N, CA, C and O atoms as CSV, one atom per row, in Angstrom:
chain,resi,resn,atom,element,x,y,z
A,1,MET,N,N,20.420,-43.237,-24.696
A,1,MET,CA,C,19.173,-43.008,-23.985
A,1,MET,C,C,18.029,-43.287,-24.955
A,1,MET,O,O,18.018,-42.794,-26.083
A,2,SER,N,N,17.094,-44.067,-24.507
A,2,SER,CA,C,15.965,-44.432,-25.366
A,2,SER,C,C,14.977,-43.266,-25.463
A,2,SER,O,O,15.039,-42.304,-24.697
A,3,ASN,N,N,14.081,-43.385,-26.416
A,3,ASN,CA,C,13.054,-42.354,-26.592
A,3,ASN,C,C,12.183,-42.217,-25.347
A,3,ASN,O,O,11.818,-41.111,-24.949
A,4,VAL,N,N,11.861,-43.339,-24.749
A,4,VAL,CA,C,11.020,-43.316,-23.544
A,4,VAL,C,C,11.745,-42.579,-22.423
A,4,VAL,O,O,11.142,-41.775,-21.713
A,5,GLU,N,N,13.036,-42.850,-22.265
A,5,GLU,CA,C,13.816,-42.175,-21.229
A,5,GLU,C,C,13.929,-40.677,-21.514
A,5,GLU,O,O,13.837,-39.856,-20.601
A,6,GLN,N,N,14.129,-40.331,-22.787
A,6,GLN,CA,C,14.213,-38.913,-23.158
A,6,GLN,C,C,12.891,-38.192,-22.886
A,6,GLN,O,O,12.869,-37.069,-22.381
A,7,GLU,N,N,11.802,-38.860,-23.229
A,7,GLU,CA,C,10.489,-38.256,-22.981
A,7,GLU,C,C,10.245,-38.080,-21.485
A,7,GLU,O,O,9.711,-37.059,-21.053
A,8,ALA,N,N,10.636,-39.072,-20.703
A,8,ALA,CA,C,10.479,-38.980,-19.252
A,8,ALA,C,C,11.343,-37.846,-18.702
A,8,ALA,O,O,10.905,-37.093,-17.833
A,9,ASP,N,N,12.574,-37.726,-19.212
A,9,ASP,CA,C,13.483,-36.669,-18.782
A,9,ASP,C,C,12.921,-35.292,-19.161
A,9,ASP,O,O,12.944,-34.360,-18.357
A,10,ASN,N,N,12.420,-35.180,-20.390
A,10,ASN,CA,C,11.826,-33.916,-20.845
A,10,ASN,C,C,10.596,-33.555,-20.014
A,10,ASN,O,O,10.392,-32.396,-19.654
A,11,SER,N,N,9.793,-34.555,-19.720
A,11,SER,CA,C,8.592,-34.327,-18.920
A,11,SER,C,C,8.964,-33.825,-17.529
A,11,SER,O,O,8.343,-32.902,-17.002
A,12,LYS,N,N,9.988,-34.447,-16.942
A,12,LYS,CA,C,10.442,-34.036,-15.615
A,12,LYS,C,C,10.972,-32.604,-15.658
A,12,LYS,O,O,10.659,-31.795,-14.785
A,13,ARG,N,N,11.772,-32.297,-16.670
A,13,ARG,CA,C,12.337,-30.954,-16.813
A,13,ARG,C,C,11.216,-29.920,-16.995
A,13,ARG,O,O,11.246,-28.850,-16.386
A,14,ASN,N,N,10.233,-30.248,-17.836
A,14,ASN,CA,C,9.112,-29.333,-18.053
A,14,ASN,C,C,8.325,-29.106,-16.766
A,14,ASN,O,O,7.893,-27.991,-16.473
A,15,SER,N,N,8.150,-30.172,-16.011
A,15,SER,CA,C,7.433,-30.061,-14.745
A,15,SER,C,C,8.192,-29.157,-13.775
A,15,SER,O,O,7.593,-28.323,-13.097
A,16,GLU,N,N,9.516,-29.327,-13.712
A,16,GLU,CA,C,10.336,-28.497,-12.830
A,16,GLU,C,C,10.284,-27.036,-13.261
A,16,GLU,O,O,10.204,-26.134,-12.427
A,17,GLU,N,N,10.331,-26.809,-14.589
A,17,GLU,CA,C,10.258,-25.439,-15.097
A,17,GLU,C,C,8.891,-24.824,-14.787
A,17,GLU,O,O,8.794,-23.644,-14.450
A,18,SER,N,N,7.849,-25.627,-14.905
A,18,SER,CA,C,6.504,-25.139,-14.583
A,18,SER,C,C,6.404,-24.771,-13.107
A,18,SER,O,O,5.777,-23.774,-12.747
A,19,ASP,N,N,7.027,-25.584,-12.257
A,19,ASP,CA,C,7.030,-25.289,-10.822
A,19,ASP,C,C,7.731,-23.959,-10.542
A,19,ASP,O,O,7.267,-23.162,-9.727
A,20,VAL,N,N,8.850,-23.729,-11.226
A,20,VAL,CA,C,9.595,-22.482,-11.042
A,20,VAL,C,C,8.750,-21.295,-11.499
A,20,VAL,O,O,8.684,-20.271,-10.819
A,21,VAL,N,N,8.107,-21.440,-12.651
A,21,VAL,CA,C,7.249,-20.368,-13.167
A,21,VAL,C,C,6.112,-20.087,-12.187
A,21,VAL,O,O,5.801,-18.929,-11.910
A,22,LEU,N,N,5.499,-21.134,-11.668
A,22,LEU,CA,C,4.403,-20.971,-10.714
A,22,LEU,C,C,4.877,-20.262,-9.449
A,22,LEU,O,O,4.201,-19.362,-8.951
A,23,LYS,N,N,6.024,-20.661,-8.934
A,23,LYS,CA,C,6.563,-20.015,-7.733
A,23,LYS,C,C,6.857,-18.545,-7.995
A,23,LYS,O,O,6.593,-17.696,-7.144
A,24,ASN,N,N,7.406,-18.240,-9.175
A,24,ASN,CA,C,7.678,-16.844,-9.528
A,24,ASN,C,C,6.386,-16.036,-9.599
A,24,ASN,O,O,6.332,-14.898,-9.131
A,25,GLN,N,N,5.347,-16.627,-10.187
A,25,GLN,CA,C,4.059,-15.940,-10.276
A,25,GLN,C,C,3.483,-15.686,-8.884
A,25,GLN,O,O,2.921,-14.625,-8.614
A,26,GLN,N,N,3.631,-16.670,-8.014
A,26,GLN,CA,C,3.137,-16.511,-6.646
A,26,GLN,C,C,3.897,-15.397,-5.923
A,26,GLN,O,O,3.300,-14.602,-5.196
A,27,MET,N,N,5.206,-15.346,-6.124
A,27,MET,CA,C,6.010,-14.296,-5.497
A,27,MET,C,C,5.587,-12.921,-6.005
A,27,MET,O,O,5.501,-11.968,-5.231
A,28,VAL,N,N,5.325,-12.821,-7.297
A,28,VAL,CA,C,4.881,-11.548,-7.871
A,28,VAL,C,C,3.548,-11.142,-7.263
A,28,VAL,O,O,3.350,-9.977,-6.918
A,29,ARG,N,N,2.634,-12.095,-7.130
A,29,ARG,CA,C,1.326,-11.792,-6.527
A,29,ARG,C,C,1.478,-11.304,-5.087
A,29,ARG,O,O,0.820,-10.349,-4.675
A,30,VAL,N,N,2.339,-11.958,-4.339
A,30,VAL,CA,C,2.570,-11.545,-2.950
A,30,VAL,C,C,3.136,-10.127,-2.919
A,30,VAL,O,O,2.714,-9.303,-2.107
A,31,GLN,N,N,4.090,-9.846,-3.804
A,31,GLN,CA,C,4.666,-8.502,-3.858
A,31,GLN,C,C,3.608,-7.472,-4.241
A,31,GLN,O,O,3.581,-6.370,-3.692
A,32,GLN,N,N,2.740,-7.830,-5.179
A,32,GLN,CA,C,1.669,-6.914,-5.586
A,32,GLN,C,C,0.715,-6.653,-4.422
A,32,GLN,O,O,0.307,-5.514,-4.194
A,33,MET,N,N,0.364,-7.703,-3.692
A,33,MET,CA,C,-0.531,-7.538,-2.545
A,33,MET,C,C,0.132,-6.670,-1.478
A,33,MET,O,O,-0.517,-5.815,-0.876
A,34,ASP,N,N,1.428,-6.893,-1.245
A,34,ASP,CA,C,2.156,-6.071,-0.278
A,34,ASP,C,C,2.154,-4.609,-0.713
A,34,ASP,O,O,1.981,-3.706,0.106
A,35,THR,N,N,2.347,-4.390,-2.011
A,35,THR,CA,C,2.351,-3.026,-2.536
A,35,THR,C,C,0.984,-2.375,-2.363
A,35,THR,O,O,0.890,-1.215,-1.963
A,36,VAL,N,N,-0.069,-3.119,-2.661
A,36,VAL,CA,C,-1.431,-2.591,-2.501
A,36,VAL,C,C,-1.685,-2.243,-1.034
A,36,VAL,O,O,-2.231,-1.181,-0.733
A,37,GLU,N,N,-1.296,-3.125,-0.131
A,37,GLU,CA,C,-1.484,-2.859,1.298
A,37,GLU,C,C,-0.691,-1.633,1.733
A,37,GLU,O,O,-1.176,-0.827,2.527
A,38,TRP,N,N,0.528,-1.489,1.215
A,38,TRP,CA,C,1.371,-0.343,1.549
A,38,TRP,C,C,0.711,0.952,1.072
A,38,TRP,O,O,0.655,1.940,1.804
A,39,ILE,N,N,0.210,0.929,-0.174
A,39,ILE,CA,C,-0.456,2.112,-0.732
A,39,ILE,C,C,-1.693,2.460,0.088
A,39,ILE,O,O,-1.928,3.627,0.401
A,40,GLN,N,N,-2.482,1.446,0.434
A,40,GLN,CA,C,-3.683,1.699,1.237
A,40,GLN,C,C,-3.322,2.309,2.589
A,40,GLN,O,O,-3.998,3.223,3.061
A,41,GLN,N,N,-2.262,1.807,3.209
A,41,GLN,CA,C,-1.846,2.348,4.502
A,41,GLN,C,C,-1.385,3.792,4.354
A,41,GLN,O,O,-1.699,4.637,5.192
A,42,LYS,N,N,-0.637,4.076,3.281
A,42,LYS,CA,C,-0.178,5.450,3.049
A,42,LYS,C,C,-1.366,6.381,2.836
A,42,LYS,O,O,-1.360,7.518,3.306
A,43,ARG,N,N,-2.383,5.901,2.129
A,43,ARG,CA,C,-3.587,6.722,1.925
A,43,ARG,C,C,-4.286,6.988,3.251
A,43,ARG,O,O,-4.734,8.105,3.510
A,44,LYS,N,N,-4.379,5.950,4.096
A,44,LYS,CA,C,-4.991,6.134,5.413
A,44,LYS,C,C,-4.193,7.146,6.228
A,44,LYS,O,O,-4.759,8.026,6.876
A,45,ASP,N,N,-2.857,7.006,6.184
A,45,ASP,CA,C,-1.998,7.937,6.915
A,45,ASP,C,C,-2.205,9.363,6.416
A,45,ASP,O,O,-2.301,10.299,7.209
A,46,LYS,N,N,-2.273,9.519,5.093
A,46,LYS,CA,C,-2.464,10.847,4.501
A,46,LYS,C,C,-3.831,11.400,4.874
A,46,LYS,O,O,-3.951,12.566,5.249
A,47,ASP,N,N,-4.857,10.573,4.773
A,47,ASP,CA,C,-6.202,11.016,5.142
A,47,ASP,C,C,-6.240,11.450,6.607
A,47,ASP,O,O,-6.861,12.452,6.961
A,48,SER,N,N,-5.567,10.680,7.439
A,48,SER,CA,C,-5.523,11.009,8.858
A,48,SER,C,C,-4.789,12.332,9.072
A,48,SER,O,O,-5.236,13.180,9.843
A,49,ALA,N,N,-3.664,12.500,8.385
A,49,ALA,CA,C,-2.892,13.740,8.504
A,49,ALA,C,C,-3.689,14.918,7.951
A,49,ALA,O,O,-3.688,15.999,8.541
A,50,ASP,N,N,-4.365,14.717,6.829
A,50,ASP,CA,C,-5.193,15.780,6.252
A,50,ASP,C,C,-6.305,16.161,7.220
A,50,ASP,O,O,-6.587,17.343,7.418
A,51,GLY,N,N,-6.928,15.165,7.815
A,51,GLY,CA,C,-7.983,15.433,8.784
A,51,GLY,C,C,-7.452,16.193,9.983
A,51,GLY,O,O,-8.114,17.095,10.496
A,52,PHE,N,N,-6.263,15.832,10.428
A,52,PHE,CA,C,-5.641,16.525,11.552
A,52,PHE,C,C,-5.352,17.974,11.180
A,52,PHE,O,O,-5.587,18.885,11.974
A,53,ALA,N,N,-4.836,18.182,9.960
A,53,ALA,CA,C,-4.525,19.539,9.505
A,53,ALA,C,C,-5.789,20.386,9.430
A,53,ALA,O,O,-5.779,21.555,9.816
A,54,VAL,N,N,-6.864,19.810,8.941
A,54,VAL,CA,C,-8.131,20.548,8.849
A,54,VAL,C,C,-8.640,20.890,10.245
A,54,VAL,O,O,-9.058,22.019,10.500
A,55,ARG,N,N,-8.603,19.906,11.153
A,55,ARG,CA,C,-9.071,20.157,12.520
A,55,ARG,C,C,-8.209,21.214,13.204
A,55,ARG,O,O,-8.726,22.086,13.902
A,56,THR,N,N,-6.901,21.135,13.002
A,56,THR,CA,C,-5.987,22.103,13.606
A,56,THR,C,C,-6.242,23.490,13.039
A,56,THR,O,O,-6.280,24.475,13.776
A,57,SER,N,N,-6.417,23.558,11.726
A,57,SER,CA,C,-6.691,24.838,11.074
A,57,SER,C,C,-7.986,25.446,11.605
A,57,SER,O,O,-8.041,26.641,11.894
A,58,ARG,N,N,-9.017,24.632,11.733
A,58,ARG,CA,C,-10.296,25.121,12.267
A,58,ARG,C,C,-10.132,25.602,13.705
A,58,ARG,O,O,-10.678,26.632,14.099
A,59,TYR,N,N,-9.374,24.838,14.475
A,59,TYR,CA,C,-9.163,25.195,15.876
A,59,TYR,C,C,-8.501,26.561,15.981
A,59,TYR,O,O,-8.952,27.418,16.741
A,60,PHE,N,N,-7.416,26.768,15.206
A,60,PHE,CA,C,-6.712,28.042,15.274
A,60,PHE,C,C,-7.545,29.178,14.690
A,60,PHE,O,O,-7.453,30.312,15.159
A,61,SER,N,N,-8.351,28.890,13.680
A,61,SER,CA,C,-9.246,29.916,13.134
A,61,SER,C,C,-10.253,30.345,14.187
A,61,SER,O,O,-10.553,31.532,14.317
A,62,GLN,N,N,-10.773,29.392,14.934
A,62,GLN,CA,C,-11.729,29.711,15.998
A,62,GLN,C,C,-11.052,30.521,17.102
A,62,GLN,O,O,-11.637,31.456,17.648
A,63,GLU,N,N,-9.819,30.153,17.421
A,63,GLU,CA,C,-9.090,30.881,18.460
A,63,GLU,C,C,-8.823,32.312,18.021
A,63,GLU,O,O,-8.957,33.244,18.814
A,64,GLU,N,N,-8.442,32.491,16.745
A,64,GLU,CA,C,-8.187,33.837,16.233
A,64,GLU,C,C,-9.464,34.659,16.272
A,64,GLU,O,O,-9.449,35.827,16.661
A,65,SER,N,N,-10.574,34.043,15.865
A,65,SER,CA,C,-11.858,34.749,15.890
A,65,SER,C,C,-12.227,35.131,17.315
A,65,SER,O,O,-12.658,36.255,17.574
A,66,ALA,N,N,-12.059,34.211,18.218
A,66,ALA,CA,C,-12.374,34.483,19.619
A,66,ALA,C,C,-11.437,35.549,20.168
A,66,ALA,O,O,-11.861,36.407,20.941
A,67,GLY,N,N,-10.185,35.505,19.781
A,67,GLY,CA,C,-9.205,36.496,20.240
A,67,GLY,C,C,-9.531,37.881,19.732
A,67,GLY,O,O,-9.435,38.851,20.483
A,68,SER,N,N,-9.916,37.994,18.471
A,68,SER,CA,C,-10.248,39.312,17.928
A,68,SER,C,C,-11.530,39.833,18.560
A,68,SER,O,O,-11.670,41.038,18.766
A,69,LEU,N,N,-12.453,38.955,18.866
A,69,LEU,CA,C,-13.680,39.364,19.542
A,69,LEU,C,C,-13.349,39.868,20.941
A,69,LEU,O,O,-13.911,40.863,21.397
A,70,PHE,N,N,-12.441,39.180,21.615
A,70,PHE,CA,C,-12.020,39.586,22.954
A,70,PHE,C,C,-11.370,40.962,22.902
A,70,PHE,O,O,-11.645,41.812,23.749
A,71,ILE,N,N,-10.508,41.186,21.909
A,71,ILE,CA,C,-9.828,42.477,21.772
A,71,ILE,C,C,-10.850,43.578,21.500
A,71,ILE,O,O,-10.743,44.668,22.062
A,72,GLN,N,N,-11.837,43.310,20.650
A,72,GLN,CA,C,-12.846,44.315,20.320
A,72,GLN,C,C,-13.678,44.683,21.547
A,72,GLN,O,O,-14.021,45.850,21.736
A,73,THR,N,N,-13.999,43.715,22.363
A,73,THR,CA,C,-14.824,44.013,23.537
A,73,THR,C,C,-14.019,44.746,24.600
A,73,THR,O,O,-14.599,45.435,25.440
A,74,GLN,N,N,-12.698,44.614,24.582
A,74,GLN,CA,C,-11.850,45.291,25.560
A,74,GLN,C,C,-11.685,46.769,25.227
A,74,GLN,O,O,-11.404,47.571,26.116
A,75,GLN,N,N,-11.853,47.138,23.971
A,75,GLN,CA,C,-11.601,48.523,23.561
A,75,GLN,C,C,-12.706,49.429,23.865
A,75,GLN,O,O,-12.624,50.622,23.573
């Protein structure tokens, strides 16, 4: 194999390796974006659940207050 052929072969191999590296980097980026989206969704879910818990707690606190007021007025 001549030097020119070896250089062409090496160049082709390097190009293929670069393509593989680029594809791997792209896959990592996609996975990172998916992870970020997953985390954001979990935060939204948690915020929503926390908000529901606060609203529920307030609702039951109001009911208890109203109930004790009702009991006091009945006595």
